NUBAFI-478179 format. One record per atom (N, C-alpha, C): x, y, z; atom name; residue in one letter. Coordinates in steps of 0.001 Angstrom, whole numbers, plus 524288, in hexadecimal, padded with zeros to 5 digits. Layout:
# NUBAFI-478179
     X     Y     Z atom rest
     X     Y     Z   CA    a
...
***
This chain:
# NUBAFI-478179
     X     Y     Z atom rest
 A0F07 406D0 BE574    N    m
 A1113 409D2 BE9DB   CA    m
 A0FC6 406AE BEED0    C    m
 A1381 4063B BF23D    N    s
 A12D2 40358 BF70A   CA    s
 A0F1F 4061E BFAA8    C    s
 A0C90 40335 BFE1C    N    t
 A08EA 40569 C01DC   CA    t
 A0BA6 40960 C0567    C    t
 A107B 40815 C0712    N    f
 A136C 40B91 C0A78   CA    f
 A1457 410E4 C07CA    C    f
 A1625 410D7 C02E1    N    l
 A1713 41579 BFFFD   CA    l
 A1210 4187A BFF10    C    l
 A0DD6 415B2 BFDA1    N    y
 A08D6 41829 BFCC4   CA    y
 A0712 41B1A C01A8    C    y
 A077C 418A3 C0635    N    n
 A05D9 41B1E C0B2A   CA    n
 A0935 41FD1 C0C45    C    n
 A0E48 41FA6 C0B40    N    r
 A11B5 42417 C0C42   CA    r
 A1029 428AA C08A0    C    r
 A0F2C 4278B C03C8    N    v
 A0D9F 42BBA C001A   CA    v
 A086E 42DFB C01CF    C    v
 A04C2 42ABE C0334    N    l
 9FFA5 42C80 C04EC   CA    l
 A0016 43027 C09B6    C    l
 A0354 42EA2 C0D8E    N    k
 A0404 431EC C1226   CA    k
 A06A9 4370A C10B5    C    k
 A0A7B 436AF C0D1D    N    f
 A0D3B 43B79 C0B6B   CA    f
 A0947 43F78 C0921    C    f
 A05E8 43D9E C05B2    N    f
 A0234 4413F C0339   CA    f
 9FE0C 44320 C0711    C    f
 9FCC4 43FE7 C0AFB    N    a
 9F923 44180 C0EF7   CA    a
 9FB7A 445E8 C122E    C    a
 A0070 44593 C1382    N    v
 A0304 449A4 C166C   CA    v
 A0368 44E9A C1323    C    v
 A0489 44E15 C0E1C    N    i
 A04C1 452A2 C0AA6   CA    i
 9FF63 45541 C0A79    C    i
 9FB4F 45238 C09CF    N    a
 9F60D 45470 C09A0   CA    a
 9F4AE 45717 C0EBE    C    a
 9F61C 454CD C1328    N    f
 9F4F0 45728 C1828   CA    f
 9F80A 45C42 C18DA    C    f
 9FCFB 45C51 C1739    N    t
 A0030 46101 C1777   CA    t
 9FDDB 4654B C1429    C    t
 9FC0A 463E7 C0F88    N    f
 9F9A0 467A8 C0BE7   CA    f
 9F4CB 46A08 C0E55    C    f
 9F1A8 466AD C1116    N    a
 9ECE9 4687F C13A9   CA    a
 9EE56 46C5E C17F5    C    a
 9F299 46B9D C1A9A    N    l
 9F458 46F13 C1ED9   CA    l
 9F63E 4745C C1CA7    C    l
 9F83D 47423 C17F3    N    a
 9FAC4 478D2 C15B7   CA    a
 9F6D9 47D29 C143D    C    a
 9F250 47B89 C126A    N    g
 9EEC0 47FA2 C1079   CA    g
 9E945 47EC6 C1277    C    g
 9E604 482AA C11E0    N    n
 9E0A5 48247 C139E   CA    n
 9DD12 47FDA C0F74    C    n
 9DE7E 48026 C0A96    N    s
 9DADA 47E87 C0673   CA    s
 9DDA7 47D95 C0167    C    s
 9DBCB 479E6 BFE72    N    l
 9DDC0 478F5 BF954   CA    l
 9DB9E 47D10 BF57A    C    l
 9D74E 47F89 BF6D4    N    f
 9D4AE 4832C BF363   CA    f
 9D55E 488EB BF4FE    C    f
 9D8BA 489F9 BF8B7    N    g
 9D964 48F4D BFA84   CA    g
 9D6E5 4903D BFFD1    C    g
 9D80A 494A3 C0219    N    v
 9D5F5 495BB C073C   CA    v
 9D252 49A79 C06CC    C    v
 9CDC4 49A1C C0901    N    n
 9CA2C 49E6F C093A   CA    n
 9CB4D 4A168 C0E5D    C    n
 9CD64 4A629 C0DDE    N    n
 9CEFF 4A923 C125F   CA    n
 9CA67 4AAD1 C15E8    C    n
 9C5C1 4AA91 C13E6    N    n
 9C121 4AC18 C1710   CA    n
 9BF15 4A765 C1A2A    C    n
 9C164 4A2E6 C193A    N    q
 9BF8D 49E33 C1BCA   CA    q
 9C221 49D87 C2119    C    q
 9BF17 49C44 C250B    N    k
 9C13F 49B69 C2A27   CA    k
 9BF60 49625 C2C32    C    k
 9C30A 492AD C2D1C    N    i
 9C1AC 48D7D C2F27   CA    i
 9C4B8 48CAD C3438    C    i
 9C1DF 48B71 C3855    N    e
 9C45A 48A5E C3D74   CA    e
 9C360 4848D C3EDD    C    e
 9C78D 4820E C407D    N    i
 9C73B 47CBF C426D   CA    i
 9C92A 47CB2 C4802    C    i
 9C5F9 47B07 C4BAE    N    y
 9C767 47B40 C5123   CA    y
 9C4CB 476ED C5442    C    y
 9C6F9 4753F C589B    N    p
 9CC2A 47696 C5AA9   CA    p
 9D05F 473B2 C5761    C    p
 9D4D2 475FE C5738    N    n
 9D959 47391 C54D5   CA    n
 9DDE6 4746B C5837    C    n
 9E00C 47079 C5AC1    N    p
 9DF34 46AE7 C59E5   CA    p
 9DA03 46900 C5C22    C    p
 9D7CA 464DD C59E3    N    v
 9D2F8 46275 C5B85   CA    v
 9D42C 45EBA C6031    C    v
 9D197 45FDF C6489    N    t
 9D27D 45C99 C6938   CA    t
 9CD79 459CB C6ACA    C    t
 9C922 45AE5 C685C    N    e
 9C434 4585E C6967   CA    e
 9C2C3 454F5 C649E    C    e
 9BE0B 452FA C6498    N    n
 9BC33 44FA2 C6062   CA    n
 9B991 452C2 C5BEE    C    n
 9BA66 457E8 C5BCD    N    f
 9B80B 45AFA C57B2   CA    f
 9BB56 45FF4 C56D4    C    f
 9BA82 4626D C5240    N    f
 9BC62 467B3 C5158   CA    f
 9B855 46A85 C4DFB    C    f
 9B8BA 46FA8 C4DC7    N    k
 9B4E8 472E8 C4B26   CA    k
 9B787 475CD C468B    C    k
 9B470 476B5 C4294    N    i
 9B636 479D4 C3E29   CA    i
 9B219 47E18 C3D56    C    i
 9B3F3 48303 C3CD8    N    r
 9B07E 48750 C3BFD   CA    r
 9B2A0 48A73 C3741    C    r
 9AEEE 48C24 C340E    N    s
 9B075 48ECC C2F47   CA    s
 9AC9B 49334 C2E20    C    s
 9AE59 49723 C2B41    N    n
 9AAB1 49B50 C299C   CA    n
 9A81A 499EA C2473    C    n
 9A99E 49553 C222A    N    v
 9A768 49321 C1D72   CA    v
 9A537 48DB5 C1EA7    C    v
 9A10C 48C3A C1C44    N    e
 99EAE 486FE C1D55   CA    e
 9A29D 482A0 C1C45    C    e
 9A32E 47F1C C2006    N    i
 9A6A1 47A85 C1F80   CA    i
 9A38D 47635 C1CDA    C    i
 9A5CE 47435 C18C3    N    i
 9A364 4702E C1598   CA    i
 9A539 46AC0 C170F    C    i
 9AA5D 46A44 C17F0    N    e
 9ACB2 46522 C18E5   CA    e
 9B16F 46583 C1C72    C    e
 9B22A 461E0 C1FE2    N    v
 9B6CB 461AE C2379   CA    v
 9B92A 45C44 C22E7    C    v
 9BE52 45C1E C2207    N    s
 9C12E 45735 C21CF   CA    s
 9C5AB 45774 C25C5    C    s
 9C70C 452EF C27E1    N    i
 9CBBD 4525E C2B22   CA    i
 9CF7D 44EDD C287B    C    i
 9D449 4509B C27C0    N    i
 9D85E 44DAA C24FF   CA    i
 9DCD5 44CBD C289D    C    i
 9DE7A 447AD C2902    N    n
 9E2CC 4465F C2C8E   CA    n
 9E817 44788 C29ED    C    n
 9EC3D 446A0 C2CB0    N    i
 9F179 447F8 C2AEE   CA    i
 9F342 444BE C262E    C    i
 9F0B6 44040 C2552    N    l
 9F1DE 43D0A C20D0   CA    l
 9EEB4 43EAD C1BF9    C    l
 9EB7F 442C9 C1C9D    N    g
 9E86E 4449E C1846   CA    g
 9E34D 441B9 C178A    C    g
 9E1D1 43E82 C1B64    N    e
 9DD16 43B86 C1B06   CA    e
 9D886 43EBF C1D49    C    e
 9D429 43EBD C1A9C    N    q
 9CFB4 4417A C1C8D   CA    q
 9CCFD 43DE1 C209E    C    q
 9CCC7 43FC4 C2579    N    v
 9CA98 43C80 C29AA   CA    v
 9C517 43E4C C2B55    C    v
 9C33F 442C2 C292B    N    f
 9BE2C 444C4 C2A95   CA    f
 9BC59 4484A C263D    C    f
 9B76A 447F9 C24D9    N    k
 9B518 44B9C C2107   CA    k
 9AF28 44C14 C21FD    C    k
 9AD88 450E7 C227F    N    e
 9A7E3 451C0 C2355   CA    e
 9A620 456C2 C20BE    C    e
 9A169 456BD C1F00    N    t
 99F0D 45B1A C1C3E   CA    t
 99BAD 45E69 C2007    C    t
 99C4D 46375 C1F8B    N    f
 99951 46727 C22F2   CA    f
 9971D 46B8B C1F7C    C    f
 9938E 46E7F C21A4    N    f
 991AF 47340 C1F03   CA    f
 990C0 47726 C2362    C    f
 99503 478E8 C25F6    N    n
 9947E 47C35 C2A72   CA    n
 999A0 47F58 C2B28    C    n
 9995E 483A4 C2E0A    N    k
 99DF2 486C3 C2F01   CA    k
 9A0DD 48513 C3408    C    k
 99E33 481E5 C3721    N    k
 9A097 47FA9 C3BF0   CA    k
 99F9E 479DE C3C06    C    k
 9A3EF 476D6 C3CEE    N    v
 9A357 47120 C3D44   CA    v
 9A678 46F30 C41E3    C    v
 9A4B4 46ACE C43F8    N    i
 9A78C 46814 C482A   CA    i
 9A8FD 462BA C45F2    C    i
 9AE04 4616B C464B    N    i
 9AFEB 45C6B C444D   CA    i
 9B111 458E3 C48F7    C    i
 9AEB7 45436 C490E    N    n
 9AFF1 45055 C4D26   CA    n
 9B4D7 44D63 C4B58    C    n
 9B8EC 44D79 C4E5A    N    t
 9BDBE 44B09 C4CE0   CA    t
 9BDAC 44534 C4DFC    C    t
 9B9DA 4436A C5101    N    g
 9B975 43DCA C5205   CA    g
 9BE74 43BAC C545C    C    g
 9C052 4375E C5252    N    s
 9C50B 434DC C5476   CA    s
 9C9C5 435F8 C5128    C    s
 9CA28 43A8E C4EFF    N    r
 9CE92 43C2B C4BE5   CA    r
 9D3A0 43BAA C4F0F    C    r
 9D7C8 439A1 C4C9B    N    k
 9DCD0 43946 C4F33   CA    k
 9DF49 43EA7 C4FCA    C    k
 9E26C 43F3F C53C9    N    k
 9E4F5 44450 C5486   CA    k
 9E8E8 44524 C502F    C    k
 9E9BE 44A10 C4ECB    N    g
 9ED68 44B4E C4AAA   CA    g
 9EBB7 45014 C479C    C    g
 9EE9F 45150 C4381    N    l
 9EDB6 455DE C402C   CA    l
 9EA41 4542E C3B89    C    l
 9E64E 4576E C3A8B    N    y
 9E28E 4566F C3661   CA    y
 9E1FA 45B74 C331B    C    y
 9DFCD 45AD6 C2E72    N    i
 9DE42 45F69 C2B51   CA    i
 9D853 45F70 C2B5D    C    i
 9D601 463F2 C2C7B    N    i
 9D06D 464AC C2C0C   CA    i
 9CF86 467A1 C26F8    C    i
 9CCA2 4654D C235B    N    q
 9CB81 467A5 C1E57   CA    q
 9C5D1 46972 C1E6F    C    q
 9C4F1 46E6E C1DAE    N    v
 9BFBB 470D9 C1DE0   CA    v
 9BE6A 472F4 C186B    C    v
 9BA36 4710B C1627    N    k
 9B825 47307 C111B   CA    k
 9B376 47671 C1255    C    k
 9B38D 47B1A C1008    N    t
 9AF78 47EF3 C1126   CA    t
 9AC12 47FE9 C0C6C    C    t
 9A7AB 4829B C0D6B    N    a
 9A3C0 483AB C0949   CA    a
 9A613 4870E C04EB    C    a
 9AA2D 48A28 C05E2    N    d
 9AC7E 48D4A C01CA   CA    d
 9B0D0 48A83 BFEFA    C    d
 9B0CA 48539 BFF3D    N    k
 9B45F 4819F BFC71   CA    k
 9B9F7 481FA BFE1D    C    k
 9BAF5 483C6 C02D4    N    q
 9C034 483F6 C04FC   CA    q
 9C145 47ED9 C07E8    C    q
 9C63E 47D40 C07C3    N    i
 9C80B 478B1 C0AE9   CA    i
 9CC37 47AC0 C0E8C    C    i
 9CB38 47A5D C1398    N    v
 9CEEF 47C4C C1770   CA    v
 9D105 477B7 C1A7F    C    v
 9D62D 47760 C1AF9    N    n
 9D8D6 47349 C1DEF   CA    n
 9DB50 475AF C22C4    C    n
 9DA37 47334 C273A    N    r
 9DC9B 474F6 C2C26   CA    r
 9DEC7 4704F C2F04    C    r
 9E2FE 4711D C31D0    N    r
 9E545 46CFE C3534   CA    r
 9E24F 46CFF C3A4B    C    r
 9E1DB 46863 C3C8E    N    i
 9DF80 467C3 C41A7   CA    i
 9E222 4634D C447D    C    i
 9E2FF 463D3 C496E    N    l
 9E592 45FF6 C4C9D   CA    l
 9E19B 45D62 C5024    C    l
 9E11C 45832 C4FCA    N    f
 9DDD7 4552F C5366   CA    f
 9E14C 45330 C57AF    C    f
 9E01A 454AB C5C77    N    k
 9E302 452CC C6102   CA    k
 9E003 44E3E C634B    C    k
 9E279 44BA4 C6706    N    q
 9DFF8 44715 C69BB   CA    q
 9DB18 44904 C6C67    C    q
 9D6C7 44653 C6B6D    N    f
 9D1C4 447C3 C6DE8   CA    f
 9D189 44555 C7353    C    f
 9CF13 44827 C76CA    N    s
 9CEB2 44642 C7C38   CA    s
 9CA28 4428F C7CFE    C    s
***
C-alpha cells in the first residue's frame, strides 16, 4: 500500500473514531446519576475545570485526528487541567470515573491571550 493511500485511510478512520466519540457518552452505557461538568467551554484561558459527583480517575484529551494529546490520572471529584500550548480547535475530553464509566465531551479551545 502506498504511503499516500495509507495516510488517507488512517485519517478516514481517525475521523470515524472522532465522530463516534461525539455521538455517545460511553461505550459501556451511561449512568444517569452521574454528573460531569467541564467549564469554561469554550476554553479561553490556559486551563479548564472538571467537576463530578463521582471520583475522577483519568482524564484524556483527544484531538480531531483521534490522537491522544494529554492523559493524566487523578483521584478527586474536582480537577483543573492545564491546557499548556494546546492549539485552538475542537477536542474530545474523555473522563474515566471510579464507577467504571467513560464519558466523552466536546470542548473548544480558543486562542489564548
